[in-house]
mmCIF file as gemmi writes it, N, C-alpha and C atoms, coordinates in Angstrom:
data_model
loop_
_atom_site.group_PDB
_atom_site.id
_atom_site.type_symbol
_atom_site.label_atom_id
_atom_site.label_alt_id
_atom_site.label_comp_id
_atom_site.label_asym_id
_atom_site.label_entity_id
_atom_site.label_seq_id
_atom_site.pdbx_PDB_ins_code
_atom_site.Cartn_x
_atom_site.Cartn_y
_atom_site.Cartn_z
_atom_site.occupancy
_atom_site.B_iso_or_equiv
_atom_site.pdbx_formal_charge
_atom_site.auth_seq_id
_atom_site.auth_asym_id
_atom_site.pdbx_PDB_model_num
ATOM 1 N N . MET Axp A 1 ? 0.788 -1.252 0.168 1 0 ? 1 A 1
ATOM 2 C CA . MET Axp A 1 ? -0.048 0.046 0.022 1 0 ? 1 A 1
ATOM 3 C C . MET Axp A 1 ? 0.772 1.384 -0.034 1 0 ? 1 A 1
ATOM 4 N N . ALA Axp A 2 ? 2.242 1.324 0.583 1 0 ? 2 A 1
ATOM 5 C CA . ALA Axp A 2 ? 2.711 2.48 1.11 1 0 ? 2 A 1
ATOM 6 C C . ALA Axp A 2 ? 3.589 2.489 -0.183 1 0 ? 2 A 1
ATOM 7 N N . GLY Axp A 3 ? 3.943 1.712 -1.008 1 0 ? 3 A 1
ATOM 8 C CA . GLY Axp A 3 ? 4.175 1.809 -2.661 1 0 ? 3 A 1
ATOM 9 C C . GLY Axp A 3 ? 3.271 2.668 -3.718 1 0 ? 3 A 1
ATOM 10 N N . MET Axp A 4 ? 1.856 2.035 -3.318 1 0 ? 4 A 1
ATOM 11 C CA . MET Axp A 4 ? 1.051 2.893 -4.32 1 0 ? 4 A 1
ATOM 12 C C . MET Axp A 4 ? 0.886 3.896 -3.748 1 0 ? 4 A 1
ATOM 13 N N . ALA Axp A 5 ? 0.908 4.561 -2.792 1 0 ? 5 A 1
ATOM 14 C CA . ALA Axp A 5 ? 0.376 6 -2.261 1 0 ? 5 A 1
ATOM 15 C C . ALA Axp A 5 ? 2.04 6.649 -2.488 1 0 ? 5 A 1
ATOM 16 N N . GLY Axp A 6 ? 3.135 6.581 -2.554 1 0 ? 6 A 1
ATOM 17 C CA . GLY Axp A 6 ? 3.762 6.979 -2.848 1 0 ? 6 A 1
ATOM 18 C C . GLY Axp A 6 ? 3.787 7.439 -4.57 1 0 ? 6 A 1
ATOM 19 N N . MET Axp A 7 ? 3.541 6.127 -5.469 1 0 ? 7 A 1
ATOM 20 C CA . MET Axp A 7 ? 3.139 6.393 -6.553 1 0 ? 7 A 1
ATOM 21 C C . MET Axp A 7 ? 2.437 7.812 -7.184 1 0 ? 7 A 1
ATOM 22 N N . VAL Axp A 8 ? 1.219 7.742 -6.32 1 0 ? 8 A 1
ATOM 23 C CA . VAL Axp A 8 ? 0.216 8.375 -6.606 1 0 ? 8 A 1
ATOM 24 C C . VAL Axp A 8 ? 0.662 9.954 -6.365 1 0 ? 8 A 1
ATOM 25 N N . VAL Axp A 9 ? 1.644 10.181 -4.849 1 0 ? 9 A 1
ATOM 26 C CA . VAL Axp A 9 ? 1.982 11.562 -4.797 1 0 ? 9 A 1
ATOM 27 C C . VAL Axp A 9 ? 3.279 11.858 -5.57 1 0 ? 9 A 1
ATOM 28 N N . LEU Axp A 10 ? 3.713 10.72 -6.254 1 0 ? 10 A 1
ATOM 29 C CA . LEU Axp A 10 ? 4.715 11.347 -7.272 1 0 ? 10 A 1
ATOM 30 C C . LEU Axp A 10 ? 4.228 11.978 -8.389 1 0 ? 10 A 1
ATOM 31 N N . GLY Axp A 11 ? 3.004 11.021 -8.65 1 0 ? 11 A 1
ATOM 32 C CA . GLY Axp A 11 ? 2.321 11.259 -10.157 1 0 ? 11 A 1
ATOM 33 C C . GLY Axp A 11 ? 1.725 12.841 -10.087 1 0 ? 11 A 1
ATOM 34 N N . ILE Axp A 12 ? 0.775 12.913 -8.856 1 0 ? 12 A 1
ATOM 35 C CA . ILE Axp A 12 ? 0.612 14.196 -8.278 1 0 ? 12 A 1
ATOM 36 C C . ILE Axp A 12 ? 1.579 15.304 -8.565 1 0 ? 12 A 1
ATOM 37 N N . VAL Axp A 13 ? 2.588 15.263 -7.924 1 0 ? 13 A 1
ATOM 38 C CA . VAL Axp A 13 ? 3.717 16 -7.902 1 0 ? 13 A 1
ATOM 39 C C . VAL Axp A 13 ? 4.483 16.71 -9.251 1 0 ? 13 A 1
ATOM 40 N N . GLY Axp A 14 ? 4.823 15.345 -10.095 1 0 ? 14 A 1
ATOM 41 C CA . GLY Axp A 14 ? 4.974 15.385 -11.461 1 0 ? 14 A 1
ATOM 42 C C . GLY Axp A 14 ? 3.838 16.36 -12.331 1 0 ? 14 A 1
ATOM 43 N N . CYS Axp A 15 ? 2.989 16.043 -12.159 1 0 ? 15 A 1
ATOM 44 C CA . CYS Axp A 15 ? 1.937 16.891 -12.899 1 0 ? 15 A 1
ATOM 45 C C . CYS Axp A 15 ? 1.877 18.279 -12.519 1 0 ? 15 A 1
ATOM 46 N N . LEU Axp A 16 ? 1.668 18.335 -11.091 1 0 ? 16 A 1
ATOM 47 C CA . LEU Axp A 16 ? 1.858 20.276 -10.918 1 0 ? 16 A 1
ATOM 48 C C . LEU Axp A 16 ? 3.449 20.486 -11.157 1 0 ? 16 A 1
ATOM 49 N N . THR Axp A 17 ? 4.25 20.064 -11.259 1 0 ? 17 A 1
ATOM 50 C CA . THR Axp A 17 ? 5.516 20.392 -11.67 1 0 ? 17 A 1
ATOM 51 C C . THR Axp A 17 ? 5.674 20.591 -13.066 1 0 ? 17 A 1
ATOM 52 N N . ALA Axp A 18 ? 4.975 20.129 -14.271 1 0 ? 18 A 1
ATOM 53 C CA . ALA Axp A 18 ? 4.979 19.988 -15.523 1 0 ? 18 A 1
ATOM 54 C C . ALA Axp A 18 ? 4.201 21.217 -15.374 1 0 ? 18 A 1
ATOM 55 N N . GLY Axp A 19 ? 3.094 21.096 -14.922 1 0 ? 19 A 1
ATOM 56 C CA . GLY Axp A 19 ? 1.645 22.338 -15.136 1 0 ? 19 A 1
ATOM 57 C C . GLY Axp A 19 ? 2.583 23.8 -14.553 1 0 ? 19 A 1
ATOM 58 N N . LEU Axp A 20 ? 3.14 24.006 -13.943 1 0 ? 20 A 1
ATOM 59 C CA . LEU Axp A 20 ? 4.043 25.39 -13.191 1 0 ? 20 A 1
ATOM 60 C C . LEU Axp A 20 ? 4.855 25.343 -14.352 1 0 ? 20 A 1
ATOM 61 N N . LEU Axp A 21 ? 5.878 24.981 -14.443 1 0 ? 21 A 1
ATOM 62 C CA . LEU Axp A 21 ? 6.718 25.106 -15.558 1 0 ? 21 A 1
ATOM 63 C C . LEU Axp A 21 ? 6.164 25.56 -16.926 1 0 ? 21 A 1
ATOM 64 N N . TYR Axp A 22 ? 5.141 24.417 -17.367 1 0 ? 22 A 1
ATOM 65 C CA . TYR Axp A 22 ? 4.215 24.89 -18.594 1 0 ? 22 A 1
ATOM 66 C C . TYR Axp A 22 ? 3.719 26.305 -18.653 1 0 ? 22 A 1
ATOM 67 N N . GLY Axp A 23 ? 3.321 26.759 -17.322 1 0 ? 23 A 1
ATOM 68 C CA . GLY Axp A 23 ? 2.438 28.217 -16.758 1 0 ? 23 A 1
ATOM 69 C C . GLY Axp A 23 ? 3.908 29.296 -17.001 1 0 ? 23 A 1
ATOM 70 N N . LEU Axp A 24 ? 4.916 28.225 -16.187 1 0 ? 24 A 1
ATOM 71 C CA . LEU Axp A 24 ? 5.856 29.493 -16.497 1 0 ? 24 A 1
ATOM 72 C C . LEU Axp A 24 ? 6.557 30.103 -17.836 1 0 ? 24 A 1
ATOM 73 N N . SER Axp A 25 ? 6.708 29.129 -18.762 1 0 ? 25 A 1
ATOM 74 C CA . SER Axp A 25 ? 7.142 29.413 -19.791 1 0 ? 25 A 1
ATOM 75 C C . SER Axp A 25 ? 6.2 29.751 -20.922 1 0 ? 25 A 1
ATOM 76 N N . TRP Axp A 26 ? 4.67 29.589 -20.293 1 0 ? 26 A 1
ATOM 77 C CA . TRP Axp A 26 ? 3.595 30.687 -21.284 1 0 ? 26 A 1
ATOM 78 C C . TRP Axp A 26 ? 3.648 32.205 -20.759 1 0 ? 26 A 1
ATOM 79 N N . LEU Axp A 27 ? 3.695 32.34 -19.654 1 0 ? 27 A 1
ATOM 80 C CA . LEU Axp A 27 ? 3.851 33.694 -19.399 1 0 ? 27 A 1
ATOM 81 C C . LEU Axp A 27 ? 5.431 34.307 -19.628 1 0 ? 27 A 1
ATOM 82 N N . TRP Axp A 28 ? 6.438 33.382 -19.336 1 0 ? 28 A 1
ATOM 83 C CA . TRP Axp A 28 ? 7.691 34.09 -20.494 1 0 ? 28 A 1
ATOM 84 C C . TRP Axp A 28 ? 7.481 34.508 -22.012 1 0 ? 28 A 1
ATOM 85 N N . GLU Axp A 29 ? 6.999 33.723 -22.224 1 0 ? 29 A 1
ATOM 86 C CA . GLU Axp A 29 ? 6.421 33.75 -23.99 1 0 ? 29 A 1
ATOM 87 C C . GLU Axp A 29 ? 5.681 35.267 -24.025 1 0 ? 29 A 1
ATOM 88 N N . GLY Axp A 30 ? 4.446 34.851 -23.326 1 0 ? 30 A 1
ATOM 89 C CA . GLY Axp A 30 ? 3.708 35.953 -23.407 1 0 ? 30 A 1
ATOM 90 C C . GLY Axp A 30 ? 4.087 37.755 -22.983 1 0 ? 30 A 1
ATOM 91 N N . SER Axp A 31 ? 4.939 37.502 -22.002 1 0 ? 31 A 1
ATOM 92 C CA . SER Axp A 31 ? 5.49 38.639 -21.333 1 0 ? 31 A 1
ATOM 93 C C . SER Axp A 31 ? 6.901 39.149 -22.129 1 0 ? 31 A 1
ATOM 94 N N . SER Axp A 32 ? 7.507 38.612 -23.008 1 0 ? 32 A 1
ATOM 95 C CA . SER Axp A 32 ? 8.301 38.73 -23.766 1 0 ? 32 A 1
ATOM 96 C C . SER Axp A 32 ? 7.944 39.371 -25.041 1 0 ? 32 A 1
ATOM 97 N N . PHE Axp A 33 ? 6.467 38.699 -25.438 1 0 ? 33 A 1
ATOM 98 C CA . PHE Axp A 33 ? 5.935 39.273 -26.578 1 0 ? 33 A 1
ATOM 99 C C . PHE Axp A 33 ? 5.439 40.597 -26.14 1 0 ? 33 A 1
ATOM 100 N N . VAL Axp A 34 ? 4.794 40.937 -25.201 1 0 ? 34 A 1
ATOM 101 C CA . VAL Axp A 34 ? 4.563 42.175 -24.685 1 0 ? 34 A 1
ATOM 102 C C . VAL Axp A 34 ? 5.198 43.166 -24.506 1 0 ? 34 A 1
ATOM 103 N N . TRP Axp A 35 ? 6.694 42.746 -24.114 1 0 ? 35 A 1
ATOM 104 C CA . TRP Axp A 35 ? 7.55 43.523 -23.95 1 0 ? 35 A 1
ATOM 105 C C . TRP Axp A 35 ? 8.161 44.108 -25.17 1 0 ? 35 A 1
ATOM 106 N N . GLY Axp A 36 ? 8.585 43.032 -26.239 1 0 ? 36 A 1
ATOM 107 C CA . GLY Axp A 36 ? 8.95 43.476 -27.418 1 0 ? 36 A 1
ATOM 108 C C . GLY Axp A 36 ? 8.3 44.45 -28.217 1 0 ? 36 A 1
ATOM 109 N N . HIS Axp A 37 ? 6.642 44.212 -27.883 1 0 ? 37 A 1
ATOM 110 C CA . HIS Axp A 37 ? 5.848 44.951 -28.805 1 0 ? 37 A 1
ATOM 111 C C . HIS Axp A 37 ? 6.057 46.472 -28.167 1 0 ? 37 A 1
ATOM 112 N N . VAL Axp A 38 ? 5.606 46.815 -26.681 1 0 ? 38 A 1
ATOM 113 C CA . VAL Axp A 38 ? 5.966 47.642 -25.736 1 0 ? 38 A 1
ATOM 114 C C . VAL Axp A 38 ? 7.179 48.637 -26.442 1 0 ? 38 A 1
ATOM 115 N N . GLY Axp A 39 ? 8.496 47.729 -26.288 1 0 ? 39 A 1
ATOM 116 C CA . GLY Axp A 39 ? 10.008 48.612 -26.844 1 0 ? 39 A 1
ATOM 117 C C . GLY Axp A 39 ? 9.694 48.959 -28.043 1 0 ? 39 A 1
ATOM 118 N N . LYS Axp A 40 ? 9.176 47.969 -29.209 1 0 ? 40 A 1
ATOM 119 C CA . LYS Axp A 40 ? 8.818 48.601 -30.398 1 0 ? 40 A 1
ATOM 120 C C . LYS Axp A 40 ? 7.996 50.04 -30.543 1 0 ? 40 A 1
ATOM 121 N N . HIS Axp A 41 ? 7.244 50.054 -29.845 1 0 ? 41 A 1
ATOM 122 C CA . HIS Axp A 41 ? 6.321 51.418 -29.706 1 0 ? 41 A 1
ATOM 123 C C . HIS Axp A 41 ? 7.145 52.615 -29.698 1 0 ? 41 A 1
ATOM 124 N N . VAL Axp A 42 ? 7.771 52.308 -28.062 1 0 ? 42 A 1
ATOM 125 C CA . VAL Axp A 42 ? 8.423 53.355 -27.644 1 0 ? 42 A 1
ATOM 126 C C . VAL Axp A 42 ? 9.773 53.821 -28.582 1 0 ? 42 A 1
ATOM 127 N N . ARG Axp A 43 ? 10.297 52.823 -29.112 1 0 ? 43 A 1
ATOM 128 C CA . ARG Axp A 43 ? 11.573 53.394 -30.345 1 0 ? 43 A 1
ATOM 129 C C . ARG Axp A 43 ? 10.787 54.002 -31.22 1 0 ? 43 A 1
ATOM 130 N N . ASP Axp A 44 ? 9.673 53.617 -31.967 1 0 ? 44 A 1
ATOM 131 C CA . ASP Axp A 44 ? 9.142 54.453 -32.932 1 0 ? 44 A 1
ATOM 132 C C . ASP Axp A 44 ? 8.857 55.659 -32.366 1 0 ? 44 A 1
ATOM 133 N N . ARG Axp A 45 ? 8.246 55.916 -31.378 1 0 ? 45 A 1
ATOM 134 C CA . ARG Axp A 45 ? 7.836 57.434 -31.046 1 0 ? 45 A 1
ATOM 135 C C . ARG Axp A 45 ? 9.205 57.899 -30.595 1 0 ? 45 A 1
ATOM 136 N N . HIS Axp A 46 ? 9.761 57.642 -30.021 1 0 ? 46 A 1
ATOM 137 C CA . HIS Axp A 46 ? 11.18 58.12 -29.969 1 0 ? 46 A 1
ATOM 138 C C . HIS Axp A 46 ? 11.948 58.932 -31.371 1 0 ? 46 A 1
ATOM 139 N N . ARG Axp A 47 ? 11.907 57.958 -31.998 1 0 ? 47 A 1
ATOM 140 C CA . ARG Axp A 47 ? 12.716 57.974 -33.464 1 0 ? 47 A 1
ATOM 141 C C . ARG Axp A 47 ? 11.738 59.116 -34.231 1 0 ? 47 A 1
ATOM 142 N N . ARG Axp A 48 ? 10.252 59.248 -34.035 1 0 ? 48 A 1
ATOM 143 C CA . ARG Axp A 48 ? 9.592 60.059 -34.505 1 0 ? 48 A 1
ATOM 144 C C . ARG Axp A 48 ? 9.639 61.279 -34.043 1 0 ? 48 A 1
ATOM 145 N N . ALA Axp A 49 ? 9.882 61.599 -32.729 1 0 ? 49 A 1
ATOM 146 C CA . ALA Axp A 49 ? 10.254 62.36 -31.939 1 0 ? 49 A 1
ATOM 147 C C . ALA Axp A 49 ? 11.86 63.329 -32.055 1 0 ? 49 A 1
ATOM 148 N N . ALA Axp A 50 ? 12.709 62.263 -32.559 1 0 ? 50 A 1
ATOM 149 C CA . ALA Axp A 50 ? 13.948 62.941 -32.852 1 0 ? 50 A 1
ATOM 150 C C . ALA Axp A 50 ? 13.826 63.544 -34.251 1 0 ? 50 A 1
ATOM 151 N N . LEU Axp A 51 ? 13.057 63.036 -35.409 1 0 ? 51 A 1
ATOM 152 C CA . LEU Axp A 51 ? 13.011 63.12 -36.962 1 0 ? 51 A 1
ATOM 153 C C . LEU Axp A 51 ? 12.136 64.812 -36.355 1 0 ? 51 A 1
ATOM 154 N N . HIS Axp A 52 ? 11.38 64.867 -35.722 1 0 ? 52 A 1
ATOM 155 C CA . HIS Axp A 52 ? 10.585 66.066 -35.453 1 0 ? 52 A 1
ATOM 156 C C . HIS Axp A 52 ? 11.515 67.052 -35.096 1 0 ? 52 A 1
ATOM 157 N N . HIS Axp A 53 ? 12.436 66.827 -34.2 1 0 ? 53 A 1
ATOM 158 C CA . HIS Axp A 53 ? 13.21 67.87 -33.996 1 0 ? 53 A 1
ATOM 159 C C . HIS Axp A 53 ? 14.277 68.43 -34.321 1 0 ? 53 A 1
ATOM 160 N N . ALA Axp A 54 ? 14.772 67.288 -35.442 1 0 ? 54 A 1
ATOM 161 C CA . ALA Axp A 54 ? 15.699 67.697 -36.411 1 0 ? 54 A 1
ATOM 162 C C . ALA Axp A 54 ? 15.768 68.797 -37.158 1 0 ? 54 A 1
């Protein structure tokens, strides 16, 4: 019985760990996409401002 319970616990922990890693990688991908988009927007605005002042 103890072995069975250990397998179940390991399975649950494995699922949680996999889910957490998947969630973190998904968040990382999403945030890098968002920050890349924001950074591009900011750079374009700076470039436009610089051209306007030149």
